[in-house]
PyMOL CGO cylinders between C-alpha atoms (Angstrom):
from pymol import cmd
from pymol.cgo import CYLINDER

trace = [
    CYLINDER, 0.00, 0.00, 0.00, 2.95, 2.31, 0.56, 0.3, 1, 1, 1, 1, 1, 1,
    CYLINDER, 2.95, 2.31, 0.56, 3.76, 2.19, -3.15, 0.3, 1, 1, 1, 1, 1, 1,
    CYLINDER, 3.76, 2.19, -3.15, 0.35, 3.75, -3.94, 0.3, 1, 1, 1, 1, 1, 1,
    CYLINDER, 0.35, 3.75, -3.94, 1.14, 6.61, -1.59, 0.3, 1, 1, 1, 1, 1, 1,
    CYLINDER, 1.14, 6.61, -1.59, 4.56, 7.07, -3.22, 0.3, 1, 1, 1, 1, 1, 1,
    CYLINDER, 4.56, 7.07, -3.22, 3.05, 6.90, -6.72, 0.3, 1, 1, 1, 1, 1, 1,
    CYLINDER, 3.05, 6.90, -6.72, 0.39, 9.52, -5.92, 0.3, 1, 1, 1, 1, 1, 1,
    CYLINDER, 0.39, 9.52, -5.92, 2.91, 11.74, -4.12, 0.3, 1, 1, 1, 1, 1, 1,
    CYLINDER, 2.91, 11.74, -4.12, 5.14, 11.72, -7.18, 0.3, 1, 1, 1, 1, 1, 1,
    CYLINDER, 5.14, 11.72, -7.18, 2.08, 12.53, -9.29, 0.3, 1, 1, 1, 1, 1, 1,
    CYLINDER, 2.08, 12.53, -9.29, 1.10, 15.40, -7.01, 0.3, 1, 1, 1, 1, 1, 1,
    CYLINDER, 1.10, 15.40, -7.01, 4.61, 16.85, -7.14, 0.3, 1, 1, 1, 1, 1, 1,
    CYLINDER, 4.61, 16.85, -7.14, 4.67, 16.52, -10.94, 0.3, 1, 1, 1, 1, 1, 1,
    CYLINDER, 4.67, 16.52, -10.94, 1.27, 18.20, -11.23, 0.3, 1, 1, 1, 1, 1, 1,
    CYLINDER, 1.27, 18.20, -11.23, 2.30, 21.05, -8.94, 0.3, 1, 1, 1, 1, 1, 1,
    CYLINDER, 2.30, 21.05, -8.94, 5.51, 21.50, -10.92, 0.3, 1, 1, 1, 1, 1, 1,
    CYLINDER, 5.51, 21.50, -10.92, 3.52, 21.73, -14.17, 0.3, 1, 1, 1, 1, 1, 1,
    CYLINDER, 3.52, 21.73, -14.17, 1.11, 24.23, -12.56, 0.3, 1, 1, 1, 1, 1, 1,
    CYLINDER, 1.11, 24.23, -12.56, 3.93, 26.42, -11.22, 0.3, 1, 1, 1, 1, 1, 1,
    CYLINDER, 3.93, 26.42, -11.22, 5.67, 26.39, -14.62, 0.3, 1, 1, 1, 1, 1, 1,
    CYLINDER, 5.67, 26.39, -14.62, 2.50, 27.67, -16.32, 0.3, 1, 1, 1, 1, 1, 1,
    CYLINDER, 2.50, 27.67, -16.32, 1.33, 29.96, -13.51, 0.3, 1, 1, 1, 1, 1, 1,
    CYLINDER, 1.33, 29.96, -13.51, 2.30, 33.23, -15.21, 0.3, 1, 1, 1, 1, 1, 1,
    CYLINDER, 2.30, 33.23, -15.21, 0.47, 32.27, -18.41, 0.3, 1, 1, 1, 1, 1, 1,
    CYLINDER, 0.47, 32.27, -18.41, -2.65, 31.32, -16.44, 0.3, 1, 1, 1, 1, 1, 1,
    CYLINDER, -2.65, 31.32, -16.44, -2.56, 34.48, -14.32, 0.3, 1, 1, 1, 1, 1, 1,
    CYLINDER, -2.56, 34.48, -14.32, -2.14, 36.96, -17.19, 0.3, 1, 1, 1, 1, 1, 1,
    CYLINDER, -2.14, 36.96, -17.19, -4.87, 35.56, -19.41, 0.3, 1, 1, 1, 1, 1, 1,
    CYLINDER, -4.87, 35.56, -19.41, -7.33, 34.37, -16.80, 0.3, 1, 1, 1, 1, 1, 1,
    CYLINDER, -7.33, 34.37, -16.80, -10.38, 32.56, -18.10, 0.3, 1, 1, 1, 1, 1, 1,
    CYLINDER, -10.38, 32.56, -18.10, -12.54, 29.91, -16.57, 0.3, 1, 1, 1, 1, 1, 1,
    CYLINDER, -12.54, 29.91, -16.57, -11.83, 27.56, -19.49, 0.3, 1, 1, 1, 1, 1, 1,
    CYLINDER, -11.83, 27.56, -19.49, -8.09, 27.86, -18.90, 0.3, 1, 1, 1, 1, 1, 1,
    CYLINDER, -8.09, 27.86, -18.90, -8.54, 27.27, -15.19, 0.3, 1, 1, 1, 1, 1, 1,
    CYLINDER, -8.54, 27.27, -15.19, -10.68, 24.21, -15.83, 0.3, 1, 1, 1, 1, 1, 1,
    CYLINDER, -10.68, 24.21, -15.83, -8.15, 22.89, -18.34, 0.3, 1, 1, 1, 1, 1, 1,
    CYLINDER, -8.15, 22.89, -18.34, -5.33, 23.54, -15.86, 0.3, 1, 1, 1, 1, 1, 1,
    CYLINDER, -5.33, 23.54, -15.86, -7.23, 21.68, -13.12, 0.3, 1, 1, 1, 1, 1, 1,
    CYLINDER, -7.23, 21.68, -13.12, -7.90, 18.78, -15.50, 0.3, 1, 1, 1, 1, 1, 1,
    CYLINDER, -7.90, 18.78, -15.50, -4.22, 18.75, -16.52, 0.3, 1, 1, 1, 1, 1, 1,
    CYLINDER, -4.22, 18.75, -16.52, -3.10, 18.68, -12.87, 0.3, 1, 1, 1, 1, 1, 1,
    CYLINDER, -3.10, 18.68, -12.87, -5.44, 15.76, -12.11, 0.3, 1, 1, 1, 1, 1, 1,
    CYLINDER, -5.44, 15.76, -12.11, -4.30, 13.92, -15.26, 0.3, 1, 1, 1, 1, 1, 1,
    CYLINDER, -4.30, 13.92, -15.26, -0.67, 14.45, -14.34, 0.3, 1, 1, 1, 1, 1, 1,
    CYLINDER, -0.67, 14.45, -14.34, -1.48, 13.41, -10.76, 0.3, 1, 1, 1, 1, 1, 1,
    CYLINDER, -1.48, 13.41, -10.76, -2.67, 10.01, -11.99, 0.3, 1, 1, 1, 1, 1, 1,
    CYLINDER, -2.67, 10.01, -11.99, -0.73, 9.53, -15.23, 0.3, 1, 1, 1, 1, 1, 1,
    CYLINDER, -0.73, 9.53, -15.23, 2.50, 11.25, -14.28, 0.3, 1, 1, 1, 1, 1, 1,
    CYLINDER, 2.50, 11.25, -14.28, 4.86, 8.55, -15.67, 0.3, 1, 1, 1, 1, 1, 1,
    CYLINDER, 4.86, 8.55, -15.67, 3.51, 9.29, -19.17, 0.3, 1, 1, 1, 1, 1, 1,
    CYLINDER, 3.51, 9.29, -19.17, 4.64, 12.91, -18.78, 0.3, 1, 1, 1, 1, 1, 1,
    CYLINDER, 4.64, 12.91, -18.78, 7.72, 12.69, -16.59, 0.3, 1, 1, 1, 1, 1, 1,
    CYLINDER, 7.72, 12.69, -16.59, 9.61, 9.79, -18.20, 0.3, 1, 1, 1, 1, 1, 1,
    CYLINDER, 9.61, 9.79, -18.20, 9.63, 11.32, -21.74, 0.3, 1, 1, 1, 1, 1, 1,
    CYLINDER, 9.63, 11.32, -21.74, 10.64, 14.71, -20.30, 0.3, 1, 1, 1, 1, 1, 1,
    CYLINDER, 10.64, 14.71, -20.30, 13.59, 13.15, -18.45, 0.3, 1, 1, 1, 1, 1, 1,
    CYLINDER, 13.59, 13.15, -18.45, 14.53, 11.10, -21.53, 0.3, 1, 1, 1, 1, 1, 1,
    CYLINDER, 14.53, 11.10, -21.53, 14.48, 14.20, -23.76, 0.3, 1, 1, 1, 1, 1, 1,
    CYLINDER, 14.48, 14.20, -23.76, 16.59, 16.09, -21.23, 0.3, 1, 1, 1, 1, 1, 1,
    CYLINDER, 16.59, 16.09, -21.23, 19.21, 13.34, -21.07, 0.3, 1, 1, 1, 1, 1, 1,
    CYLINDER, 19.21, 13.34, -21.07, 19.32, 12.89, -24.85, 0.3, 1, 1, 1, 1, 1, 1,
    CYLINDER, 19.32, 12.89, -24.85, 19.67, 16.65, -25.40, 0.3, 1, 1, 1, 1, 1, 1,
    CYLINDER, 19.67, 16.65, -25.40, 22.51, 16.82, -22.87, 0.3, 1, 1, 1, 1, 1, 1,
    CYLINDER, 22.51, 16.82, -22.87, 24.30, 13.95, -24.62, 0.3, 1, 1, 1, 1, 1, 1,
    CYLINDER, 24.30, 13.95, -24.62, 23.89, 15.65, -28.01, 0.3, 1, 1, 1, 1, 1, 1,
    CYLINDER, 23.89, 15.65, -28.01, 25.26, 18.95, -26.73, 0.3, 1, 1, 1, 1, 1, 1,
    CYLINDER, 25.26, 18.95, -26.73, 28.31, 17.34, -25.11, 0.3, 1, 1, 1, 1, 1, 1,
    CYLINDER, 28.31, 17.34, -25.11, 31.50, 18.09, -27.06, 0.3, 1, 1, 1, 1, 1, 1,
    CYLINDER, 31.50, 18.09, -27.06, 32.89, 15.12, -28.95, 0.3, 1, 1, 1, 1, 1, 1,
    CYLINDER, 32.89, 15.12, -28.95, 36.42, 14.03, -28.03, 0.3, 1, 1, 1, 1, 1, 1,
    CYLINDER, 36.42, 14.03, -28.03, 38.91, 14.77, -30.80, 0.3, 1, 1, 1, 1, 1, 1,
    CYLINDER, 38.91, 14.77, -30.80, 40.81, 11.90, -32.37, 0.3, 1, 1, 1, 1, 1, 1,
    CYLINDER, 40.81, 11.90, -32.37, 44.44, 12.37, -31.45, 0.3, 1, 1, 1, 1, 1, 1,
    CYLINDER, 44.44, 12.37, -31.45, 47.38, 10.00, -31.78, 0.3, 1, 1, 1, 1, 1, 1,
    CYLINDER, 47.38, 10.00, -31.78, 49.87, 10.21, -28.92, 0.3, 1, 1, 1, 1, 1, 1,
    CYLINDER, 49.87, 10.21, -28.92, 53.37, 8.67, -28.78, 0.3, 1, 1, 1, 1, 1, 1,
    CYLINDER, 53.37, 8.67, -28.78, 52.24, 5.64, -26.74, 0.3, 1, 1, 1, 1, 1, 1,
    CYLINDER, 52.24, 5.64, -26.74, 49.93, 4.65, -29.65, 0.3, 1, 1, 1, 1, 1, 1,
    CYLINDER, 49.93, 4.65, -29.65, 52.83, 4.47, -32.11, 0.3, 1, 1, 1, 1, 1, 1,
    CYLINDER, 52.83, 4.47, -32.11, 55.07, 1.56, -33.03, 0.3, 1, 1, 1, 1, 1, 1,
    CYLINDER, 55.07, 1.56, -33.03, 58.53, 1.37, -34.64, 0.3, 1, 1, 1, 1, 1, 1,
    CYLINDER, 58.53, 1.37, -34.64, 59.08, 3.95, -37.42, 0.3, 1, 1, 1, 1, 1, 1,
    CYLINDER, 59.08, 3.95, -37.42, 59.30, 2.52, -40.94, 0.3, 1, 1, 1, 1, 1, 1,
    CYLINDER, 59.30, 2.52, -40.94, 60.11, 3.91, -44.38, 0.3, 1, 1, 1, 1, 1, 1,
    CYLINDER, 60.11, 3.91, -44.38, 57.38, 4.19, -47.02, 0.3, 1, 1, 1, 1, 1, 1,
    CYLINDER, 57.38, 4.19, -47.02, 58.96, 1.33, -48.97, 0.3, 1, 1, 1, 1, 1, 1,
    CYLINDER, 58.96, 1.33, -48.97, 58.98, -0.90, -45.87, 0.3, 1, 1, 1, 1, 1, 1,
    CYLINDER, 58.98, -0.90, -45.87, 55.32, -0.14, -45.22, 0.3, 1, 1, 1, 1, 1, 1,
    CYLINDER, 55.32, -0.14, -45.22, 54.40, -0.95, -48.81, 0.3, 1, 1, 1, 1, 1, 1,
    CYLINDER, 54.40, -0.95, -48.81, 56.34, -4.23, -48.64, 0.3, 1, 1, 1, 1, 1, 1,
    CYLINDER, 56.34, -4.23, -48.64, 54.71, -5.10, -45.32, 0.3, 1, 1, 1, 1, 1, 1,
    CYLINDER, 54.71, -5.10, -45.32, 51.19, -4.36, -46.56, 0.3, 1, 1, 1, 1, 1, 1,
    CYLINDER, 51.19, -4.36, -46.56, 51.37, -5.95, -50.02, 0.3, 1, 1, 1, 1, 1, 1,
    CYLINDER, 51.37, -5.95, -50.02, 48.35, -8.17, -50.48, 0.3, 1, 1, 1, 1, 1, 1,
    CYLINDER, 48.35, -8.17, -50.48, 48.85, -11.62, -52.00, 0.3, 1, 1, 1, 1, 1, 1,
    CYLINDER, 48.85, -11.62, -52.00, 45.49, -13.21, -52.73, 0.3, 1, 1, 1, 1, 1, 1,
    CYLINDER, 45.49, -13.21, -52.73, 45.77, -16.67, -54.33, 0.3, 1, 1, 1, 1, 1, 1,
    CYLINDER, 45.77, -16.67, -54.33, 42.27, -16.32, -55.75, 0.3, 1, 1, 1, 1, 1, 1,
    CYLINDER, 42.27, -16.32, -55.75, 43.05, -12.96, -57.37, 0.3, 1, 1, 1, 1, 1, 1,
    CYLINDER, 43.05, -12.96, -57.37, 40.05, -11.17, -55.86, 0.3, 1, 1, 1, 1, 1, 1,
    CYLINDER, 40.05, -11.17, -55.86, 42.25, -8.48, -54.32, 0.3, 1, 1, 1, 1, 1, 1,
    CYLINDER, 42.25, -8.48, -54.32, 44.74, -6.47, -56.41, 0.3, 1, 1, 1, 1, 1, 1,
    CYLINDER, 44.74, -6.47, -56.41, 48.40, -7.37, -55.74, 0.3, 1, 1, 1, 1, 1, 1,
    CYLINDER, 48.40, -7.37, -55.74, 49.18, -3.82, -54.60, 0.3, 1, 1, 1, 1, 1, 1,
    CYLINDER, 49.18, -3.82, -54.60, 50.03, -2.32, -51.24, 0.3, 1, 1, 1, 1, 1, 1,
    CYLINDER, 50.03, -2.32, -51.24, 46.85, -2.26, -49.11, 0.3, 1, 1, 1, 1, 1, 1,
    CYLINDER, 46.85, -2.26, -49.11, 44.84, -4.10, -51.83, 0.3, 1, 1, 1, 1, 1, 1,
    CYLINDER, 44.84, -4.10, -51.83, 41.52, -2.36, -52.39, 0.3, 1, 1, 1, 1, 1, 1,
    CYLINDER, 41.52, -2.36, -52.39, 42.68, 0.59, -50.28, 0.3, 1, 1, 1, 1, 1, 1,
    CYLINDER, 42.68, 0.59, -50.28, 45.51, 1.30, -52.73, 0.3, 1, 1, 1, 1, 1, 1,
    CYLINDER, 45.51, 1.30, -52.73, 43.90, 4.43, -54.33, 0.3, 1, 1, 1, 1, 1, 1,
    CYLINDER, 43.90, 4.43, -54.33, 43.52, 5.99, -50.86, 0.3, 1, 1, 1, 1, 1, 1,
    CYLINDER, 43.52, 5.99, -50.86, 47.09, 4.95, -50.01, 0.3, 1, 1, 1, 1, 1, 1,
    CYLINDER, 47.09, 4.95, -50.01, 48.44, 6.59, -53.21, 0.3, 1, 1, 1, 1, 1, 1,
    CYLINDER, 48.44, 6.59, -53.21, 46.59, 9.80, -52.32, 0.3, 1, 1, 1, 1, 1, 1,
    CYLINDER, 46.59, 9.80, -52.32, 47.93, 9.72, -48.74, 0.3, 1, 1, 1, 1, 1, 1,
    CYLINDER, 47.93, 9.72, -48.74, 51.46, 8.97, -49.97, 0.3, 1, 1, 1, 1, 1, 1,
    CYLINDER, 51.46, 8.97, -49.97, 51.32, 11.92, -52.40, 0.3, 1, 1, 1, 1, 1, 1,
    CYLINDER, 51.32, 11.92, -52.40, 50.88, 14.29, -49.44, 0.3, 1, 1, 1, 1, 1, 1,
    CYLINDER, 50.88, 14.29, -49.44, 53.93, 12.98, -47.56, 0.3, 1, 1, 1, 1, 1, 1,
    CYLINDER, 53.93, 12.98, -47.56, 57.24, 14.82, -47.57, 0.3, 1, 1, 1, 1, 1, 1,
    CYLINDER, 57.24, 14.82, -47.57, 60.12, 13.02, -49.33, 0.3, 1, 1, 1, 1, 1, 1,
    CYLINDER, 60.12, 13.02, -49.33, 61.90, 10.63, -46.97, 0.3, 1, 1, 1, 1, 1, 1,
    CYLINDER, 61.90, 10.63, -46.97, 59.03, 10.64, -44.46, 0.3, 1, 1, 1, 1, 1, 1,
    CYLINDER, 59.03, 10.64, -44.46, 58.87, 7.98, -41.80, 0.3, 1, 1, 1, 1, 1, 1,
    CYLINDER, 58.87, 7.98, -41.80, 55.62, 6.19, -40.99, 0.3, 1, 1, 1, 1, 1, 1,
    CYLINDER, 55.62, 6.19, -40.99, 54.77, 4.44, -37.79, 0.3, 1, 1, 1, 1, 1, 1,
    CYLINDER, 54.77, 4.44, -37.79, 52.08, 1.82, -37.29, 0.3, 1, 1, 1, 1, 1, 1,
    CYLINDER, 52.08, 1.82, -37.29, 49.55, 2.83, -34.66, 0.3, 1, 1, 1, 1, 1, 1,
    CYLINDER, 49.55, 2.83, -34.66, 46.73, 1.28, -32.72, 0.3, 1, 1, 1, 1, 1, 1,
    CYLINDER, 46.73, 1.28, -32.72, 44.37, 3.63, -30.91, 0.3, 1, 1, 1, 1, 1, 1,
    CYLINDER, 44.37, 3.63, -30.91, 41.24, 2.98, -28.87, 0.3, 1, 1, 1, 1, 1, 1,
    CYLINDER, 41.24, 2.98, -28.87, 38.89, 5.92, -29.25, 0.3, 1, 1, 1, 1, 1, 1,
    CYLINDER, 38.89, 5.92, -29.25, 35.42, 6.49, -27.86, 0.3, 1, 1, 1, 1, 1, 1,
    CYLINDER, 35.42, 6.49, -27.86, 33.09, 8.83, -29.69, 0.3, 1, 1, 1, 1, 1, 1,
    CYLINDER, 33.09, 8.83, -29.69, 29.83, 7.40, -28.45, 0.3, 1, 1, 1, 1, 1, 1,
    CYLINDER, 29.83, 7.40, -28.45, 31.02, 3.96, -29.61, 0.3, 1, 1, 1, 1, 1, 1,
    CYLINDER, 31.02, 3.96, -29.61, 34.28, 2.46, -28.44, 0.3, 1, 1, 1, 1, 1, 1,
    CYLINDER, 34.28, 2.46, -28.44, 36.42, 1.53, -31.46, 0.3, 1, 1, 1, 1, 1, 1,
    CYLINDER, 36.42, 1.53, -31.46, 39.99, 0.48, -32.19, 0.3, 1, 1, 1, 1, 1, 1,
    CYLINDER, 39.99, 0.48, -32.19, 41.66, 2.32, -35.05, 0.3, 1, 1, 1, 1, 1, 1,
    CYLINDER, 41.66, 2.32, -35.05, 44.75, 0.87, -36.69, 0.3, 1, 1, 1, 1, 1, 1,
    CYLINDER, 44.75, 0.87, -36.69, 46.88, 2.25, -39.47, 0.3, 1, 1, 1, 1, 1, 1,
    CYLINDER, 46.88, 2.25, -39.47, 50.00, 4.29, -40.16, 0.3, 1, 1, 1, 1, 1, 1,
    CYLINDER, 50.00, 4.29, -40.16, 50.84, 7.78, -38.96, 0.3, 1, 1, 1, 1, 1, 1,
    CYLINDER, 50.84, 7.78, -38.96, 53.45, 10.18, -40.29, 0.3, 1, 1, 1, 1, 1, 1,
    CYLINDER, 53.45, 10.18, -40.29, 56.04, 10.69, -37.57, 0.3, 1, 1, 1, 1, 1, 1,
    CYLINDER, 56.04, 10.69, -37.57, 58.50, 13.50, -37.15, 0.3, 1, 1, 1, 1, 1, 1,
    CYLINDER, 58.50, 13.50, -37.15, 55.99, 16.28, -36.67, 0.3, 1, 1, 1, 1, 1, 1,
    CYLINDER, 55.99, 16.28, -36.67, 54.54, 16.68, -33.22, 0.3, 1, 1, 1, 1, 1, 1,
    CYLINDER, 54.54, 16.68, -33.22, 51.59, 16.36, -32.72, 0.3, 1, 1, 1, 1, 1, 1,
    CYLINDER, 51.59, 16.36, -32.72, 50.72, 13.72, -35.31, 0.3, 1, 1, 1, 1, 1, 1,
    CYLINDER, 50.72, 13.72, -35.31, 48.32, 15.30, -37.79, 0.3, 1, 1, 1, 1, 1, 1,
    CYLINDER, 48.32, 15.30, -37.79, 48.42, 12.89, -40.75, 0.3, 1, 1, 1, 1, 1, 1,
    CYLINDER, 48.42, 12.89, -40.75, 47.40, 9.26, -40.60, 0.3, 1, 1, 1, 1, 1, 1,
    CYLINDER, 47.40, 9.26, -40.60, 46.07, 6.49, -42.80, 0.3, 1, 1, 1, 1, 1, 1,
    CYLINDER, 46.07, 6.49, -42.80, 43.50, 4.08, -41.40, 0.3, 1, 1, 1, 1, 1, 1,
    CYLINDER, 43.50, 4.08, -41.40, 43.81, 0.44, -42.38, 0.3, 1, 1, 1, 1, 1, 1,
    CYLINDER, 43.81, 0.44, -42.38, 41.11, -0.83, -40.03, 0.3, 1, 1, 1, 1, 1, 1,
    CYLINDER, 41.11, -0.83, -40.03, 38.42, 0.27, -37.63, 0.3, 1, 1, 1, 1, 1, 1,
    CYLINDER, 38.42, 0.27, -37.63, 36.88, -2.28, -35.30, 0.3, 1, 1, 1, 1, 1, 1,
    CYLINDER, 36.88, -2.28, -35.30, 34.09, -1.84, -32.76, 0.3, 1, 1, 1, 1, 1, 1,
    CYLINDER, 34.09, -1.84, -32.76, 35.08, -3.03, -29.31, 0.3, 1, 1, 1, 1, 1, 1,
]
cmd.load_cgo(trace, "trace")
C-alpha cells in the first residue's frame, strides 16, 4: 500500500511542478476555461505522471548527450610503433590473394587511398604503425600508419576500424 502513496505523491509533485511552470500564463490571461483545463491537466498528471515525466527526463538526457562536445581523435606517442620507411610499409602491406580477388598492390583495395595519402607525404618521411582505442559514443579500435617527425601527429592512414 505504501507504493500507492509514493506513486500519488510523485504525481502530485509533478502536477504542482507543471502548474507552477505555467502559472504566469494562467494568471495573465485568466479565463474559466483555462482554469478548468489547468485543473484537469493537474489531475491527469497526478494520476498519469509517468507518461509525462519519463519522456521529459529522456528528452533532457538525450539533449545533454547531443550537446556534449565530442572528443577529438588524437594520436599520442604511446599509440605508435617502430618507425618505418614508405617502402617498408608498402612491402609489409602488399596483399597476396591466391584467388586474385584483391589487387596485388600495397593495401589491396585501399591502394587508391594509399596513393593519395602517400602523395601528401614529404620526401623521406617515416611512418609508424599505430593502434588507438577511441570512444566517440562507440568504443572503437583504429589501426593504421601515422606520419612521424611532426609533433603532434596530424596525418594518418586508417587500415582498419573495429568496434570493441
